[in-house]
All heavy atoms as TSV, in Angstrom:
chain	resi	resn	atom	element	x	y	z
A	1	MET	N	N	77.637	122.613	125.298
A	1	MET	CA	C	78.258	122.294	123.980
A	1	MET	C	C	79.295	123.294	123.579
A	1	MET	O	O	80.379	123.003	123.148
A	1	MET	CB	C	77.147	122.251	122.932
A	1	MET	CG	C	77.606	122.117	121.517
A	1	MET	SD	S	77.619	120.429	121.021
A	1	MET	CE	C	78.122	120.585	119.385
A	2	GLN	N	N	78.944	124.676	123.778
A	2	GLN	CA	C	80.004	125.642	123.195
A	2	GLN	C	C	81.285	125.555	124.037
A	2	GLN	O	O	82.294	125.624	123.479
A	2	GLN	CB	C	79.319	127.028	123.417
A	2	GLN	CG	C	80.160	128.115	122.757
A	2	GLN	CD	C	79.489	129.487	122.787
A	2	GLN	OE1	O	78.466	129.641	123.463
A	2	GLN	NE2	N	79.980	130.435	122.135
A	3	GLN	N	N	81.144	125.240	125.353
A	3	GLN	CA	C	82.407	125.175	126.199
A	3	GLN	C	C	83.232	123.957	125.796
A	3	GLN	O	O	84.481	124.038	125.649
A	3	GLN	CB	C	82.002	124.978	127.625
A	3	GLN	CG	C	81.452	126.276	128.262
A	3	GLN	CD	C	81.063	126.064	129.646
A	3	GLN	OE1	O	80.894	124.936	130.094
A	3	GLN	NE2	N	81.002	127.268	130.338
A	4	ALA	N	N	82.582	122.943	125.373
A	4	ALA	CA	C	83.342	121.673	124.797
A	4	ALA	C	C	84.013	122.056	123.511
A	4	ALA	O	O	85.139	121.602	123.268
A	4	ALA	CB	C	82.272	120.566	124.699
A	5	ALA	N	N	83.390	122.791	122.728
A	5	ALA	CA	C	83.982	123.199	121.430
A	5	ALA	C	C	85.244	123.929	121.614
A	5	ALA	O	O	86.261	123.831	120.814
A	5	ALA	CB	C	83.004	123.909	120.560
A	6	HIS	N	N	85.290	124.894	122.505
A	6	HIS	CA	C	86.525	125.598	122.776
A	6	HIS	C	C	87.707	124.778	123.137
A	6	HIS	O	O	88.849	125.250	122.863
A	6	HIS	CB	C	86.197	126.795	123.928
A	6	HIS	CG	C	85.299	127.776	123.465
A	6	HIS	ND1	N	85.670	128.733	122.486
A	6	HIS	CD2	C	84.110	128.119	123.813
A	6	HIS	CE1	C	84.700	129.622	122.270
A	6	HIS	NE2	N	83.688	129.257	123.057
A	7	LYS	N	N	87.488	123.628	123.667
A	7	LYS	CA	C	88.524	122.769	124.117
A	7	LYS	C	C	89.260	122.219	122.827
A	7	LYS	O	O	90.412	121.780	122.903
A	7	LYS	CB	C	88.154	121.636	125.072
A	7	LYS	CG	C	87.641	122.144	126.442
A	7	LYS	CD	C	87.191	120.970	127.251
A	7	LYS	CE	C	86.701	121.524	128.526
A	7	LYS	NZ	N	86.095	120.534	129.405
A	8	HIS	N	N	88.415	122.005	121.744
A	8	HIS	CA	C	88.937	121.274	120.574
A	8	HIS	C	C	89.341	122.144	119.459
A	8	HIS	O	O	90.041	121.676	118.469
A	8	HIS	CB	C	87.825	120.206	120.172
A	8	HIS	CG	C	87.546	119.330	121.214
A	8	HIS	ND1	N	88.326	118.236	121.552
A	8	HIS	CD2	C	86.362	119.140	121.962
A	8	HIS	CE1	C	87.771	117.603	122.517
A	8	HIS	NE2	N	86.603	118.072	122.809
A	9	PHE	N	N	88.857	123.426	119.399
A	9	PHE	CA	C	89.123	124.302	118.275
A	9	PHE	C	C	89.804	125.521	118.724
A	9	PHE	O	O	89.602	126.095	119.733
A	9	PHE	CB	C	87.747	124.673	117.529
A	9	PHE	CG	C	87.044	123.520	116.990
A	9	PHE	CD1	C	85.945	123.087	117.588
A	9	PHE	CD2	C	87.479	122.839	115.883
A	9	PHE	CE1	C	85.200	122.003	117.048
A	9	PHE	CE2	C	86.847	121.741	115.313
A	9	PHE	CZ	C	85.636	121.398	115.932
A	10	PRO	N	N	90.852	125.904	117.834
A	10	PRO	CA	C	91.510	127.189	118.254
A	10	PRO	C	C	90.608	128.448	118.081
A	10	PRO	O	O	89.695	128.391	117.392
A	10	PRO	CB	C	92.679	127.189	117.238
A	10	PRO	CG	C	92.176	126.448	116.119
A	10	PRO	CD	C	91.324	125.407	116.647
A	11	PRO	N	N	90.967	129.464	118.818
A	11	PRO	CA	C	90.187	130.754	118.588
A	11	PRO	C	C	90.193	131.102	117.057
A	11	PRO	O	O	91.178	130.830	116.359
A	11	PRO	CB	C	90.896	131.729	119.415
A	11	PRO	CG	C	91.693	131.029	120.343
A	11	PRO	CD	C	91.928	129.671	119.736
A	12	LEU	N	N	89.222	131.832	116.681
A	12	LEU	CA	C	89.145	132.240	115.211
A	12	LEU	C	C	90.192	133.165	114.748
A	12	LEU	O	O	90.447	133.222	113.576
A	12	LEU	CB	C	87.841	132.935	114.990
A	12	LEU	CG	C	86.503	131.984	115.195
A	12	LEU	CD1	C	85.310	132.878	115.017
A	12	LEU	CD2	C	86.619	130.825	114.215
A	13	ASN	N	N	91.035	133.792	115.619
A	13	ASN	CA	C	91.996	134.578	115.170
A	13	ASN	C	C	93.370	133.914	115.107
A	13	ASN	O	O	94.312	134.515	114.851
A	13	ASN	CB	C	92.162	135.928	116.213
A	13	ASN	CG	C	92.494	135.479	117.588
A	13	ASN	OD1	O	92.493	134.285	117.984
A	13	ASN	ND2	N	92.909	136.357	118.393
A	14	GLN	N	N	93.405	132.594	115.221
A	14	GLN	CA	C	94.526	131.837	115.055
A	14	GLN	C	C	94.477	131.043	113.680
A	14	GLN	O	O	93.441	130.653	113.274
A	14	GLN	CB	C	94.745	130.739	116.097
A	14	GLN	CG	C	95.021	131.467	117.453
A	14	GLN	CD	C	95.296	130.384	118.485
A	14	GLN	OE1	O	95.344	129.163	118.263
A	14	GLN	NE2	N	95.501	130.845	119.749
A	15	GLN	N	N	95.735	130.840	113.011
A	15	GLN	CA	C	95.735	130.135	111.824
A	15	GLN	C	C	96.067	128.661	112.059
A	15	GLN	O	O	96.792	128.333	113.028
A	15	GLN	CB	C	96.845	130.681	110.956
A	15	GLN	CG	C	96.565	132.034	110.346
A	15	GLN	CD	C	97.776	132.546	109.595
A	15	GLN	OE1	O	98.883	132.179	109.681
A	15	GLN	NE2	N	97.409	133.313	108.465
A	16	LEU	N	N	95.508	127.778	111.230
A	16	LEU	CA	C	95.812	126.403	111.259
A	16	LEU	C	C	97.202	126.259	110.677
A	16	LEU	O	O	97.617	127.009	109.858
A	16	LEU	CB	C	94.794	125.635	110.450
A	16	LEU	CG	C	93.320	125.653	110.899
A	16	LEU	CD1	C	92.449	124.961	109.863
A	16	LEU	CD2	C	93.280	124.946	112.221
A	17	HIS	N	N	97.891	125.224	111.089
A	17	HIS	CA	C	99.212	124.986	110.647
A	17	HIS	C	C	99.295	124.864	109.193
A	17	HIS	O	O	100.226	125.376	108.487
A	17	HIS	CB	C	99.826	123.760	111.295
A	17	HIS	CG	C	101.217	123.340	110.942
A	17	HIS	ND1	N	102.230	124.139	111.289
A	17	HIS	CD2	C	101.622	122.386	110.117
A	17	HIS	CE1	C	103.332	123.559	110.760
A	17	HIS	NE2	N	102.962	122.567	109.954
A	18	SER	N	N	98.311	124.181	108.541
A	18	SER	CA	C	98.325	123.932	107.091
A	18	SER	C	C	98.077	125.357	106.325
A	18	SER	O	O	98.659	125.495	105.315
A	18	SER	CB	C	97.137	122.963	106.759
A	18	SER	OG	O	95.856	123.397	107.207
A	19	ASP	N	N	97.232	126.196	106.884
A	19	ASP	CA	C	97.051	127.495	106.377
A	19	ASP	C	C	98.389	128.382	106.427
A	19	ASP	O	O	98.691	129.050	105.455
A	19	ASP	CB	C	95.941	128.268	107.056
A	19	ASP	CG	C	94.633	127.666	106.717
A	19	ASP	OD1	O	94.551	126.860	105.832
A	19	ASP	OD2	O	93.647	127.986	107.537
A	20	GLN	N	N	99.133	128.228	107.557
A	20	GLN	CA	C	100.310	129.020	107.719
A	20	GLN	C	C	101.369	128.541	106.739
A	20	GLN	O	O	102.055	129.418	106.157
A	20	GLN	CB	C	100.817	128.866	109.122
A	20	GLN	CG	C	102.125	129.746	109.383
A	20	GLN	CD	C	101.811	131.231	109.178
A	20	GLN	OE1	O	100.799	131.840	109.641
A	20	GLN	NE2	N	102.739	131.913	108.473
A	21	LYS	N	N	101.373	127.332	106.353
A	21	LYS	CA	C	102.320	126.759	105.343
A	21	LYS	C	C	102.119	127.344	104.116
A	21	LYS	O	O	103.043	127.463	103.234
A	21	LYS	CB	C	102.213	125.169	105.290
A	21	LYS	CG	C	102.847	124.549	106.505
A	21	LYS	CD	C	104.428	124.634	106.367
A	21	LYS	CE	C	105.026	123.725	107.405
A	21	LYS	NZ	N	106.470	123.800	107.322
A	22	LEU	N	N	100.845	127.670	103.708
A	22	LEU	CA	C	100.512	128.157	102.393
A	22	LEU	C	C	101.119	129.644	102.355
A	22	LEU	O	O	101.103	130.295	101.206
A	22	LEU	CB	C	99.048	128.275	102.191
A	22	LEU	CG	C	98.513	126.836	102.000
A	22	LEU	CD1	C	96.887	126.891	101.914
A	22	LEU	CD2	C	99.009	126.228	100.663
A	23	PHE	N	N	101.401	130.354	103.435
A	23	PHE	CA	C	101.808	131.744	103.455
A	23	PHE	C	C	103.125	131.775	104.206
A	23	PHE	O	O	103.205	132.443	105.226
A	23	PHE	CB	C	100.709	132.569	104.049
A	23	PHE	CG	C	100.901	134.022	103.893
A	23	PHE	CD1	C	100.809	134.585	102.525
A	23	PHE	CD2	C	101.274	134.903	104.914
A	23	PHE	CE1	C	101.057	135.970	102.357
A	23	PHE	CE2	C	101.478	136.164	104.786
A	23	PHE	CZ	C	101.286	136.770	103.475
A	24	SER	N	N	104.161	131.232	103.626
A	24	SER	CA	C	105.414	131.182	104.293
A	24	SER	C	C	106.522	131.635	103.395
A	24	SER	O	O	107.676	130.980	103.484
A	24	SER	CB	C	105.717	129.776	104.890
A	24	SER	OG	O	105.606	128.841	103.855
A	25	GLY	N	N	106.322	132.541	102.430
A	25	GLY	CA	C	107.418	132.927	101.551
A	25	GLY	C	C	107.571	132.148	100.347
A	25	GLY	O	O	108.598	132.251	99.610
A	26	GLY	N	N	106.596	131.348	100.098
A	26	GLY	CA	C	106.629	130.318	98.830
A	26	GLY	C	C	105.889	130.900	97.713
A	26	GLY	O	O	105.437	132.014	97.620
A	27	SER	N	N	105.629	130.013	96.781
A	27	SER	CA	C	104.913	130.239	95.571
A	27	SER	C	C	103.486	130.522	95.759
A	27	SER	O	O	102.803	130.995	94.839
A	27	SER	CB	C	105.146	129.116	94.522
A	27	SER	OG	O	104.591	127.944	95.073
A	28	THR	N	N	102.885	130.146	96.907
A	28	THR	CA	C	101.459	130.323	97.099
A	28	THR	C	C	101.035	131.621	97.820
A	28	THR	O	O	99.922	131.951	97.961
A	28	THR	CB	C	100.884	129.092	97.950
A	28	THR	OG1	O	101.530	129.091	99.184
A	28	THR	CG2	C	100.954	127.890	97.122
A	29	ASP	N	N	102.034	132.439	98.197
A	29	ASP	CA	C	101.757	133.702	98.917
A	29	ASP	C	C	100.880	134.582	98.130
A	29	ASP	O	O	99.973	135.218	98.681
A	29	ASP	CB	C	103.068	134.417	99.250
A	29	ASP	CG	C	103.818	133.819	100.406
A	29	ASP	OD1	O	103.406	132.775	100.920
A	29	ASP	OD2	O	104.821	134.370	100.821
A	30	ALA	N	N	101.040	134.724	96.863
A	30	ALA	CA	C	100.262	135.651	96.043
A	30	ALA	C	C	98.891	135.197	96.071
A	30	ALA	O	O	97.911	136.046	96.155
A	30	ALA	CB	C	100.822	135.813	94.637
A	31	GLN	N	N	98.598	133.850	95.995
A	31	GLN	CA	C	97.282	133.330	96.006
A	31	GLN	C	C	96.529	133.612	97.302
A	31	GLN	O	O	95.394	134.006	97.438
A	31	GLN	CB	C	97.311	131.909	95.758
A	31	GLN	CG	C	95.865	131.297	95.335
A	31	GLN	CD	C	95.398	131.773	93.899
A	31	GLN	OE1	O	96.189	131.766	93.081
A	31	GLN	NE2	N	94.177	132.000	93.784
A	32	VAL	N	N	97.288	133.453	98.484
A	32	VAL	CA	C	96.751	133.693	99.796
A	32	VAL	C	C	96.373	135.112	99.951
A	32	VAL	O	O	95.353	135.487	100.418
A	32	VAL	CB	C	97.829	133.298	100.810
A	32	VAL	CG1	C	97.338	133.803	102.215
A	32	VAL	CG2	C	97.992	131.864	100.825
A	33	ASN	N	N	97.224	136.045	99.411
A	33	ASN	CA	C	96.949	137.577	99.479
A	33	ASN	C	C	95.642	137.815	98.633
A	33	ASN	O	O	94.858	138.658	99.107
A	33	ASN	CB	C	98.152	138.267	98.947
A	33	ASN	CG	C	99.217	138.495	100.017
A	33	ASN	OD1	O	98.944	138.613	101.106
A	33	ASN	ND2	N	100.463	138.563	99.544
A	34	ALA	N	N	95.551	137.217	97.459
A	34	ALA	CA	C	94.397	137.488	96.643
A	34	ALA	C	C	93.129	137.008	97.405
A	34	ALA	O	O	92.118	137.784	97.385
A	34	ALA	CB	C	94.560	136.778	95.328
A	35	TYR	N	N	93.128	135.835	97.864
A	35	TYR	CA	C	92.035	135.313	98.575
A	35	TYR	C	C	91.606	136.117	99.878
A	35	TYR	O	O	90.513	136.336	100.224
A	35	TYR	CB	C	92.222	133.823	98.984
A	35	TYR	CG	C	92.087	132.878	97.908
A	35	TYR	CD1	C	92.691	131.689	98.016
A	35	TYR	CD2	C	91.391	133.189	96.722
A	35	TYR	CE1	C	92.657	130.671	97.010
A	35	TYR	CE2	C	91.427	132.292	95.598
A	35	TYR	CZ	C	92.011	131.041	95.779
A	35	TYR	OH	O	91.923	130.118	94.747
A	36	SER	N	N	92.696	136.572	100.602
A	36	SER	CA	C	92.398	137.348	101.816
A	36	SER	C	C	91.830	138.726	101.544
A	36	SER	O	O	91.107	139.317	102.410
A	36	SER	CB	C	93.662	137.401	102.694
A	36	SER	OG	O	94.637	138.196	102.105
A	37	SER	N	N	92.177	139.230	100.346
A	37	SER	CA	C	91.736	140.642	100.040
A	37	SER	C	C	90.370	140.605	99.310
A	37	SER	O	O	89.735	141.620	99.157
A	37	SER	CB	C	92.780	141.408	99.296
A	37	SER	OG	O	92.930	140.742	97.979
A	38	ASN	N	N	90.022	139.548	98.797
A	38	ASN	CA	C	88.827	139.356	97.947
A	38	ASN	C	C	88.182	137.983	98.101
A	38	ASN	O	O	88.504	137.088	97.503
A	38	ASN	CB	C	89.132	139.637	96.467
A	38	ASN	CG	C	87.791	139.748	95.623
A	38	ASN	OD1	O	86.762	139.197	95.899
A	38	ASN	ND2	N	87.912	140.436	94.452
A	39	SER	N	N	87.093	137.946	99.087
A	39	SER	CA	C	86.481	136.669	99.397
A	39	SER	C	C	85.710	136.142	98.192
A	39	SER	O	O	85.436	134.868	98.031
A	39	SER	CB	C	85.682	136.852	100.520
A	39	SER	OG	O	84.642	137.712	100.399
A	40	GLY	N	N	85.363	137.041	97.291
A	40	GLY	CA	C	84.609	136.540	96.074
A	40	GLY	C	C	85.473	135.696	95.177
A	40	GLY	O	O	84.978	134.787	94.548
A	41	ILE	N	N	86.688	136.061	95.085
A	41	ILE	CA	C	87.669	135.235	94.256
A	41	ILE	C	C	87.753	133.764	94.829
A	41	ILE	O	O	87.702	132.777	94.235
A	41	ILE	CB	C	89.040	135.957	94.212
A	41	ILE	CG1	C	89.010	137.143	93.345
A	41	ILE	CG2	C	90.121	135.010	93.563
A	41	ILE	CD1	C	90.293	137.950	93.392
A	42	PHE	N	N	87.963	133.817	96.180
A	42	PHE	CA	C	87.998	132.443	96.900
A	42	PHE	C	C	86.721	131.618	96.668
A	42	PHE	O	O	86.765	130.583	96.330
A	42	PHE	CB	C	88.291	132.625	98.375
A	42	PHE	CG	C	88.267	131.477	99.098
A	42	PHE	CD1	C	89.267	130.592	99.154
A	42	PHE	CD2	C	87.063	131.003	99.726
A	42	PHE	CE1	C	89.334	129.248	99.770
A	42	PHE	CE2	C	87.009	129.826	100.471
A	42	PHE	CZ	C	88.141	128.957	100.422
A	43	ALA	N	N	85.635	132.323	96.861
A	43	ALA	CA	C	84.270	131.614	96.721
A	43	ALA	C	C	84.114	131.078	95.275
A	43	ALA	O	O	83.745	129.835	95.133
A	43	ALA	CB	C	83.178	132.527	97.067
A	44	THR	N	N	84.509	131.863	94.257
A	44	THR	CA	C	84.427	131.343	92.903
A	44	THR	C	C	85.331	130.132	92.659
A	44	THR	O	O	85.021	129.169	92.080
A	44	THR	CB	C	84.705	132.402	91.880
A	44	THR	OG1	O	83.791	133.384	92.148
A	44	THR	CG2	C	84.706	131.944	90.483
A	45	ASP	N	N	86.698	130.237	93.070
A	45	ASP	CA	C	87.672	129.175	92.829
A	45	ASP	C	C	87.201	128.001	93.639
A	45	ASP	O	O	87.351	126.893	93.206
A	45	ASP	CB	C	88.986	129.652	93.260
A	45	ASP	CG	C	89.613	130.687	92.332
A	45	ASP	OD1	O	89.030	130.907	91.247
A	45	ASP	OD2	O	90.712	131.150	92.539
A	46	PHE	N	N	86.660	128.167	94.945
A	46	PHE	CA	C	86.344	127.022	95.632
A	46	PHE	C	C	85.167	126.229	94.979
A	46	PHE	O	O	85.231	125.049	94.907
A	46	PHE	CB	C	85.917	127.443	97.083
A	46	PHE	CG	C	85.569	126.295	97.991
A	46	PHE	CD1	C	86.551	125.726	98.657
A	46	PHE	CD2	C	84.208	125.972	98.209
A	46	PHE	CE1	C	86.163	124.625	99.419
A	46	PHE	CE2	C	83.847	124.939	99.088
A	46	PHE	CZ	C	84.895	124.254	99.742
A	47	ALA	N	N	84.161	127.005	94.497
A	47	ALA	CA	C	82.945	126.420	93.870
A	47	ALA	C	C	83.444	125.676	92.645
A	47	ALA	O	O	82.972	124.485	92.346
A	47	ALA	CB	C	81.985	127.485	93.527
A	48	ASN	N	N	84.252	126.242	91.716
A	48	ASN	CA	C	84.867	125.577	90.625
A	48	ASN	C	C	85.643	124.316	90.922
A	48	ASN	O	O	85.522	123.284	90.322
A	48	ASN	CB	C	85.741	126.556	89.879
A	48	ASN	CG	C	84.960	127.633	89.168
A	48	ASN	OD1	O	83.759	127.484	88.928
A	48	ASN	ND2	N	85.568	128.808	88.859
A	49	ALA	N	N	86.334	124.323	92.068
A	49	ALA	CA	C	87.148	123.229	92.469
A	49	ALA	C	C	86.196	122.094	92.979
A	49	ALA	O	O	86.444	120.879	92.661
A	49	ALA	CB	C	88.141	123.521	93.635
A	50	MET	N	N	85.098	122.379	93.586
A	50	MET	CA	C	84.114	121.410	94.095
A	50	MET	C	C	83.531	120.732	92.896
A	50	MET	O	O	83.186	119.566	92.865
A	50	MET	CB	C	83.169	122.007	95.037
A	50	MET	CG	C	83.661	122.464	96.371
A	50	MET	SD	S	84.317	121.070	97.330
A	50	MET	CE	C	86.039	121.361	97.119
A	51	VAL	N	N	83.102	121.570	91.879
A	51	VAL	CA	C	82.493	120.951	90.674
A	51	VAL	C	C	83.438	120.033	89.976
A	51	VAL	O	O	83.165	118.906	89.543
A	51	VAL	CB	C	82.024	122.007	89.736
A	51	VAL	CG1	C	81.603	121.537	88.348
A	51	VAL	CG2	C	80.902	122.826	90.310
A	52	LYS	N	N	84.763	120.563	89.824
A	52	LYS	CA	C	85.779	119.642	89.152
A	52	LYS	C	C	85.933	118.353	89.921
A	52	LYS	O	O	86.132	117.355	89.336
A	52	LYS	CB	C	87.020	120.407	89.142
A	52	LYS	CG	C	88.206	119.810	88.348
A	52	LYS	CD	C	89.361	120.758	88.309
A	52	LYS	CE	C	90.532	120.066	87.449
A	52	LYS	NZ	N	91.682	120.934	87.397
A	53	MET	N	N	86.025	118.419	91.293
A	53	MET	CA	C	86.207	117.251	92.130
A	53	MET	C	C	85.029	116.247	91.987
A	53	MET	O	O	85.100	115.174	91.980
A	53	MET	CB	C	86.482	117.608	93.591
A	53	MET	CG	C	87.011	116.490	94.370
A	53	MET	SD	S	87.788	116.949	95.853
A	53	MET	CE	C	86.489	117.817	96.710
A	54	GLY	N	N	83.852	116.883	91.889
A	54	GLY	CA	C	82.582	116.041	91.861
A	54	GLY	C	C	82.567	115.366	90.415
A	54	GLY	O	O	81.840	114.304	90.302
A	55	ASN	N	N	83.311	115.804	89.451
A	55	ASN	CA	C	83.317	115.209	88.060
A	55	ASN	C	C	84.272	114.083	87.912
A	55	ASN	O	O	84.394	113.453	86.909
A	55	ASN	CB	C	83.401	116.199	86.998
A	55	ASN	CG	C	82.233	117.068	86.899
A	55	ASN	OD1	O	81.133	116.669	87.006
A	55	ASN	ND2	N	82.468	118.342	86.489
A	56	LEU	N	N	85.119	113.816	89.031
A	56	LEU	CA	C	86.054	112.844	88.959
A	56	LEU	C	C	85.365	111.505	89.076
A	56	LEU	O	O	84.410	111.259	89.724
A	56	LEU	CB	C	87.155	112.902	90.177
A	56	LEU	CG	C	87.979	114.161	90.198
A	56	LEU	CD1	C	88.759	114.104	91.512
A	56	LEU	CD2	C	88.951	114.037	89.044
A	57	SER	N	N	85.979	110.593	88.331
A	57	SER	CA	C	85.428	109.191	88.301
A	57	SER	C	C	86.452	108.279	89.162
A	57	SER	O	O	87.473	108.007	88.648
A	57	SER	CB	C	85.223	108.587	86.962
A	57	SER	OG	O	84.291	109.437	86.274
A	58	PRO	N	N	86.041	107.825	90.279
A	58	PRO	CA	C	86.916	107.002	91.103
A	58	PRO	C	C	87.164	105.628	90.423
A	58	PRO	O	O	86.268	105.144	89.851
A	58	PRO	CB	C	86.231	106.828	92.472
A	58	PRO	CG	C	84.759	107.054	92.115
A	58	PRO	CD	C	84.749	108.030	90.984
A	59	LEU	N	N	88.311	105.124	90.603
A	59	LEU	CA	C	88.553	103.831	90.028
A	59	LEU	C	C	87.921	102.718	90.987
A	59	LEU	O	O	87.864	102.835	92.143
A	59	LEU	CB	C	90.070	103.561	90.122
A	59	LEU	CG	C	90.923	104.445	89.258
A	59	LEU	CD1	C	92.390	104.185	89.423
A	59	LEU	CD2	C	90.549	104.383	87.786
A	60	THR	N	N	87.250	101.751	90.294
A	60	THR	CA	C	86.534	100.795	91.117
A	60	THR	C	C	86.896	99.319	90.586
A	60	THR	O	O	87.634	99.306	89.561
A	60	THR	CB	C	85.062	100.936	90.939
A	60	THR	OG1	O	84.683	100.851	89.624
A	60	THR	CG2	C	84.485	102.283	91.431
A	61	GLY	N	N	86.509	98.294	91.371
A	61	GLY	CA	C	86.803	96.978	90.964
A	61	GLY	C	C	88.266	96.761	90.887
A	61	GLY	O	O	89.077	97.203	91.720
A	62	THR	N	N	88.711	96.003	89.899
A	62	THR	CA	C	90.208	95.722	89.732
A	62	THR	C	C	91.013	96.859	89.298
A	62	THR	O	O	92.249	96.878	89.254
A	62	THR	CB	C	90.350	94.482	88.721
A	62	THR	OG1	O	89.697	94.889	87.428
A	62	THR	CG2	C	89.650	93.272	89.313
A	63	SER	N	N	90.343	97.976	88.861
A	63	SER	CA	C	91.050	99.148	88.385
A	63	SER	C	C	91.603	100.041	89.584
A	63	SER	O	O	92.501	100.756	89.413
A	63	SER	CB	C	90.126	99.970	87.499
A	63	SER	OG	O	89.790	99.319	86.347
A	64	GLY	N	N	90.871	99.783	90.698
A	64	GLY	CA	C	91.241	100.711	91.845
A	64	GLY	C	C	91.867	99.854	92.944
A	64	GLY	O	O	92.145	98.693	92.830
A	65	GLN	N	N	92.192	100.561	94.078
A	65	GLN	CA	C	92.724	99.874	95.245
A	65	GLN	C	C	92.282	100.451	96.435
A	65	GLN	O	O	92.038	101.727	96.466
A	65	GLN	CB	C	94.288	99.826	95.088
A	65	GLN	CG	C	94.863	101.084	95.275
A	65	GLN	CD	C	96.409	101.098	95.348
A	65	GLN	OE1	O	97.026	101.357	96.420
A	65	GLN	NE2	N	97.132	100.664	94.206
A	66	ILE	N	N	92.182	99.777	97.557
A	66	ILE	CA	C	91.937	100.319	98.823
A	66	ILE	C	C	93.159	100.344	99.610
A	66	ILE	O	O	93.916	99.350	99.796
A	66	ILE	CB	C	90.854	99.507	99.618
A	66	ILE	CG1	C	89.537	99.489	98.786
A	66	ILE	CG2	C	90.602	100.032	100.999
A	66	ILE	CD1	C	88.461	98.679	99.378
A	67	ARG	N	N	93.654	101.568	100.011
A	67	ARG	CA	C	94.934	101.616	100.811
A	67	ARG	C	C	94.703	101.150	102.196
A	67	ARG	O	O	93.733	101.576	102.925
A	67	ARG	CB	C	95.408	103.057	100.667
A	67	ARG	CG	C	95.850	103.429	99.355
A	67	ARG	CD	C	96.609	104.758	99.386
A	67	ARG	NE	N	96.949	105.142	97.941
A	67	ARG	CZ	C	97.624	106.176	97.711
A	67	ARG	NH1	N	97.945	106.966	98.698
A	67	ARG	NH2	N	98.015	106.500	96.551
A	68	LYS	N	N	95.651	100.341	102.693
A	68	LYS	CA	C	95.611	99.904	104.117
A	68	LYS	C	C	96.188	101.065	104.966
A	68	LYS	O	O	95.831	101.379	106.049
A	68	LYS	CB	C	96.475	98.705	104.347
A	68	LYS	CG	C	95.793	97.549	103.608
A	68	LYS	CD	C	96.606	96.291	103.706
A	68	LYS	CE	C	95.959	95.197	102.874
A	68	LYS	NZ	N	96.745	94.023	102.781
A	69	ASN	N	N	97.103	101.932	104.463
A	69	ASN	CA	C	97.653	103.064	105.017
A	69	ASN	C	C	97.545	104.248	103.927
A	69	ASN	O	O	98.231	104.157	102.965
A	69	ASN	CB	C	99.083	102.840	105.494
A	69	ASN	CG	C	99.667	104.023	106.145
A	69	ASN	OD1	O	99.288	105.104	105.970
A	69	ASN	ND2	N	100.765	103.696	106.972
A	70	CYS	N	N	96.772	105.296	104.213
A	70	CYS	CA	C	96.515	106.287	103.220
A	70	CYS	C	C	97.722	107.058	102.887
A	70	CYS	O	O	97.900	107.719	101.921
A	70	CYS	CB	C	95.410	107.276	103.798
A	70	CYS	SG	S	93.797	106.412	103.790
A	71	ARG	N	N	98.793	107.035	103.771
A	71	ARG	CA	C	100.080	107.682	103.438
A	71	ARG	C	C	100.938	106.964	102.492
A	71	ARG	O	O	101.955	107.435	101.960
A	71	ARG	CB	C	100.799	107.997	104.748
A	71	ARG	CG	C	100.070	108.769	105.742
A	71	ARG	CD	C	100.920	108.939	107.005
A	71	ARG	NE	N	100.199	109.685	107.981
A	71	ARG	CZ	C	100.394	109.964	109.237
A	71	ARG	NH1	N	101.579	109.392	109.658
A	71	ARG	NH2	N	99.758	110.605	109.983
A	72	LYS	N	N	100.684	105.720	102.143
A	72	LYS	CA	C	101.459	104.925	101.209
A	72	LYS	C	C	100.724	104.196	100.236
A	72	LYS	O	O	99.485	103.916	100.440
A	72	LYS	CB	C	102.297	103.830	102.133
A	72	LYS	CG	C	103.074	104.303	103.244
A	72	LYS	CD	C	103.791	103.123	103.894
A	72	LYS	CE	C	103.977	103.235	105.282
A	72	LYS	NZ	N	104.586	102.109	105.934
A	73	THR	N	N	101.304	103.914	99.090
A	73	THR	CA	C	100.710	103.145	98.062
A	73	THR	C	C	100.852	101.623	98.575
A	73	THR	O	O	101.848	101.320	99.268
A	73	THR	CB	C	101.261	103.310	96.704
A	73	THR	OG1	O	102.678	103.029	96.766
A	73	THR	CG2	C	101.005	104.737	96.206
A	74	ASN	N	N	99.927	100.819	98.115
A	74	ASN	CA	C	100.066	99.309	98.486
A	74	ASN	C	C	101.169	98.696	97.766
A	74	ASN	O	O	101.546	99.049	96.640
A	74	ASN	CB	C	98.667	98.624	98.304
A	74	ASN	CG	C	97.672	99.093	99.231
A	74	ASN	OD1	O	97.907	99.650	100.239
A	74	ASN	ND2	N	96.374	98.981	98.719
């Protein structure tokens, strides 16, 4: 199993493309630096974001829509 995982996941010392985009000289660089220097800040912000997301009420019935292609609105 472990050998199979190495084929699908990059080594832990590599960044994901999406993570690298967050630290590329833009407005999110300060946040990335804060999270990388203090994992407690990240953990707190992540927990708060999960609670906030859990409190969202999805649209259902005729109020919502199911996208045929998630990249576009119907």
